[in-house]
C-alpha positions in Angstrom: 14.2 -0.4 4.4 11.4 2.0 3.5 9.1 1.9 0.4 11.1 2.4 -2.8 10.1 5.0 -3.9 8.8 6.5 -0.7 6.8 9.2 -2.5 3.2 9.1 -1.3 0.4 9.6 -3.7 -3.1 11.0 -3.0 -5.5 8.2 -2.1 -8.4 8.7 -4.6 -9.6 6.8 -7.6 -8.0 9.2 -10.1 -4.6 9.0 -8.5 -4.7 5.3 -8.0 -5.6 4.7 -11.7 -2.9 7.2 -12.8 0.0 5.9 -10.7 -0.6 2.4 -9.3 0.4 -0.4 -11.7 -1.6 -3.5 -12.5 1.3 -5.6 -11.3 2.5 -7.7 -8.4 3.8 -5.9 -5.3 3.3 -4.4 -1.9 1.4 -1.3 -1.0 0.7 0.9 2.0 -2.1 3.2 3.1 -1.3 6.2 5.3 -2.6 9.5 6.6 -0.7 12.6 7.7 0.3 11.0 11.0 0.5 7.2 10.7 0.7 4.2 8.5 -2.7 2.5 8.5 -2.2 -0.8 6.5 0.5 -2.6 4.4 -0.6 -5.3 2.0 0.7 -7.6 -0.7 -1.1 -8.4 -3.9 -1.0 -9.7 -7.5 -2.6 -6.4 -8.7 -1.6 -3.2 -6.8 -4.1 -1.0 -8.6 -7.0 -3.3 -8.0 -6.2 -3.8 -4.4 -5.9 -0.1 -3.8 -9.2 0.6 -5.6 -10.9 -2.1 -3.4 -9.7 -0.3 -0.3 -10.9 3.0 -1.8 -14.3 1.6 -2.6 -14.6 0.1 0.8 -14.1 3.5 2.3 -10.8 3.1 4.1 -11.8 5.9 6.4 -8.6 7.5 7.5 -6.4 6.9 4.4 -5.3 10.0 2.6 -2.2 8.6 0.8 -0.6 5.5 -0.6 2.8 4.1 -1.6 3.6 1.0 -3.5 6.5 -1.0 -4.8 6.5 -3.7 -7.4 8.0 -7.1 -6.6 7.7 -10.7 -7.6 5.0 -13.0 -6.2 7.7 -15.0 -4.5 9.1 -12.0 -2.6 5.9 -10.1 -1.7 5.1 -11.8 1.7 8.7 -11.3 2.9 8.7 -7.7 1.8 5.3 -7.0 3.4 6.6 -8.5 6.7 9.6 -6.3 6.6 7.6 -3.1 5.9 5.1 -4.0 8.6 7.9 -4.5 11.1 9.4 -1.1 10.1 6.3 1.0 9.9 4.0 -0.8 12.4 0.7 0.1 10.7 -2.4 -0.1 13.0 -4.3 -2.2 10.5 -1.8 -5.0 10.5 -1.8 -5.5 14.3 -3.3 -8.7 15.5 
């Protein structure tokens, strides 16, 4: 099951602050051709800003979905299985 909603946002500080909540959930970083990373966090906005500050080089977009702390890891695993992001490969 894809991100809900699957609407990607532009990956920059202004867009992150405007759209990403300071709430528990999962998030994904992408570019025009691939999913790069999917993570889970207590604070979606802060985690996205950390990726942005770190210069996540290829990311141009992000998606997120809020969910409880107890469901985050399971939801992240499902999204990783579905999208196969390069940054989550071991």
